C-alpha positions as CSV (number, residue, x, y, z in Angstrom):
1,M,56.3,21.2,-12.0
2,T,55.8,25.2,-12.9
3,L,53.9,27.3,-11.1
4,T,50.8,29.4,-12.4
5,A,48.6,32.3,-12.3
6,D,45.1,29.9,-12.7
7,S,46.0,26.7,-10.3
8,G,49.0,27.0,-8.3
9,A,49.8,24.3,-11.2
10,D,50.7,22.6,-14.6
11,A,51.4,18.8,-14.6
12,D,52.0,19.3,-18.0
13,A,55.0,21.8,-18.5
14,G,57.7,19.4,-16.2
15,A,59.8,22.6,-16.0
16,G,61.6,23.6,-12.8
17,A,63.3,25.8,-11.6
18,G,67.0,25.7,-12.8
19,D,65.8,24.6,-16.7
20,P,66.1,27.0,-19.6
21,P,62.7,29.2,-20.2
22,A,60.6,27.8,-22.5
23,A,60.8,29.0,-26.2
24,G,59.1,32.5,-27.0
25,G,55.8,33.6,-26.7
26,D,55.3,30.8,-23.7
27,H,58.0,32.4,-22.2
28,R,56.9,35.7,-22.7
29,A,53.4,35.0,-22.1
30,A,54.2,33.6,-18.4
31,V,56.3,37.0,-17.4
32,A,54.0,38.7,-18.2
33,T,51.8,36.8,-16.8
34,F,54.3,36.7,-13.5
35,A,54.8,40.9,-13.9
36,A,50.6,41.2,-13.4
37,A,50.1,39.2,-11.1
38,F,52.9,40.7,-8.7
39,K,52.1,44.0,-9.5
40,R,48.7,42.7,-7.9
41,A,50.4,42.2,-4.5
42,T,52.6,45.2,-4.3
43,G,49.0,47.0,-4.9
44,A,47.8,44.6,-2.1
45,V,50.0,45.7,0.0
46,R,50.0,49.4,-1.3
47,R,47.0,49.3,-0.1
48,L,46.9,48.0,3.2
49,R,50.2,50.0,4.4
50,G,47.8,53.4,2.9
51,R,45.0,51.8,5.2
52,E,46.8,52.5,7.4
53,S,46.2,56.2,8.4
54,Q,41.9,56.0,7.8
55,H,42.7,54.3,11.6
56,P,44.4,55.7,13.8
57,G,44.6,53.9,16.5
58,E,45.7,50.6,16.0
59,L,49.2,49.0,15.3
60,S,50.3,50.2,11.2
61,Y,51.9,46.9,9.0
62,A,55.0,48.7,9.2
63,Q,54.7,49.2,13.6
64,C,54.0,45.5,12.8
65,G,57.7,44.9,11.7
66,L,58.8,46.8,14.4
67,L,57.6,43.9,16.5
68,F,58.2,41.1,14.8
69,G,61.7,41.7,13.9
70,L,61.6,42.5,18.0
71,A,60.2,38.9,18.0
72,D,62.6,37.6,15.9
73,S,65.7,39.3,17.1
74,G,65.6,40.3,20.5
75,Q,67.0,43.6,21.9
76,L,68.0,45.4,19.1
77,S,68.5,49.4,18.5
78,A,66.2,52.0,16.4
79,S,69.0,51.7,13.7
80,E,68.9,47.8,13.2
81,L,65.4,47.8,13.9
82,A,64.8,50.3,10.6
83,G,66.8,48.3,8.3
84,L,64.5,44.7,9.5
85,A,61.2,47.3,8.8
86,A,63.1,48.7,5.8
87,V,61.7,52.2,7.3
88,A,64.3,55.3,8.0
89,P,65.9,55.2,11.0
90,A,63.7,59.0,11.7
91,T,60.6,56.6,10.5
92,A,62.0,53.7,13.3
93,T,61.7,56.2,16.2
94,Q,59.1,58.4,15.7
95,M,57.6,54.5,15.2
96,L,59.5,53.7,18.5
97,D,57.3,56.4,19.8
98,H,53.9,56.0,19.7
99,L,54.8,51.8,20.2
100,E,56.3,53.2,23.8
101,A,53.2,55.1,24.4
102,G,51.4,52.1,23.9
103,G,53.5,49.3,25.9
104,F,54.4,47.3,23.2
105,V,58.2,48.3,23.6
106,E,60.5,49.5,25.8
107,R,63.5,51.3,25.3
108,V,67.1,51.1,27.8
109,R,70.4,52.2,27.6
110,S,72.5,50.1,26.5
111,V,75.2,48.7,29.3
112,R,78.3,48.6,26.9
113,D,78.1,51.7,24.8
114,R,75.4,54.6,27.0
115,R,74.9,56.1,23.3
116,I,73.1,53.4,22.1
117,V,69.4,52.6,22.9
118,L,68.7,49.0,23.1
119,V,64.8,48.6,22.1
120,S,62.7,45.5,23.2
121,L,58.9,44.2,23.9
122,T,57.4,44.4,26.4
123,A,54.7,41.3,27.9
124,R,51.6,43.8,26.0
125,G,53.9,43.1,22.7
126,A,54.5,40.1,23.0
127,A,51.2,38.8,23.0
128,E,50.2,41.0,20.2
129,V,53.2,39.3,18.4
130,A,52.1,36.2,19.4
131,A,48.8,37.3,18.3
132,R,49.2,38.2,14.7
133,R,51.8,35.7,13.7
134,E,48.9,32.9,14.3
135,R,46.4,34.5,12.3
136,Y,48.8,35.6,9.6
137,E,51.1,32.3,9.4
138,A,47.2,30.6,9.8
139,L,46.0,32.5,6.6
140,W,49.1,32.3,4.6
141,A,49.3,28.5,5.3
142,R,45.2,28.7,3.5
143,E,46.3,30.4,0.8
144,L,49.6,28.1,-0.1
145,A,48.0,25.0,1.0
146,G,47.9,23.8,-2.6
147,F,51.4,24.0,-3.2
148,S,54.4,22.1,-3.1
149,V,57.8,22.3,-1.4
150,A,59.4,22.2,-4.6
151,E,57.1,25.0,-6.0
152,L,57.1,27.9,-3.0
153,E,60.7,26.7,-3.3
154,A,61.0,28.5,-7.4
155,A,58.4,31.0,-5.8
156,A,60.5,32.4,-3.6
157,A,63.6,32.0,-5.8
158,V,61.5,34.2,-8.1
159,L,60.2,36.8,-5.9
160,E,64.7,36.7,-5.3
161,R,65.1,37.4,-8.8
162,T,62.7,40.2,-9.1
163,A,64.1,42.0,-6.5
164,A,67.1,41.9,-8.5
165,V,65.6,43.3,-11.4
166,F,64.3,46.8,-8.9
167,V,67.5,47.0,-7.3
168,E,68.6,47.2,-10.9
169,I,66.3,49.6,-12.0
170,A,66.6,51.2,-8.8
171,A,70.8,51.7,-10.1
172,E,70.1,53.0,-13.2
173,A,68.1,55.4,-12.3
174,E,70.6,56.8,-9.6
175,A,73.5,56.6,-12.2
176,A,70.8,58.9,-14.0
């Protein structure tokens, strides 16, 4: 079974993630459909991130990424958090300043290495993550309810390959 842009699954196709691509135009059309859907998804993320500057005082998408990283990993350094949230260390530090001022995180010096500052969630930060996680998981569950486990695994594999395409494009651009 393969994913389709409209209904989620095409029962007649019968192709799995490991099957060879469909012949000629069908595969090309499917790739074009996927690319268009991917562009819409990345556009939605850009709009979500752009909305942050229009609502001062609210937690930003990137700040939530830091909070979720802490919730999932426990106490981390700012540079480790920056890597998890895919932001520059300086950006993470600036975001952490705001999160600390808002009472969402606290920073303490490492006992093992006093040069390292570790960040952890406060009770307020943990409560914020729990509330958002509940809301976001419900959204994901609702939107993806019509897909089987195999289809979701195939979609994840396609997205991983899509990421590899962008990594290769970036490498080519840097080499040029």
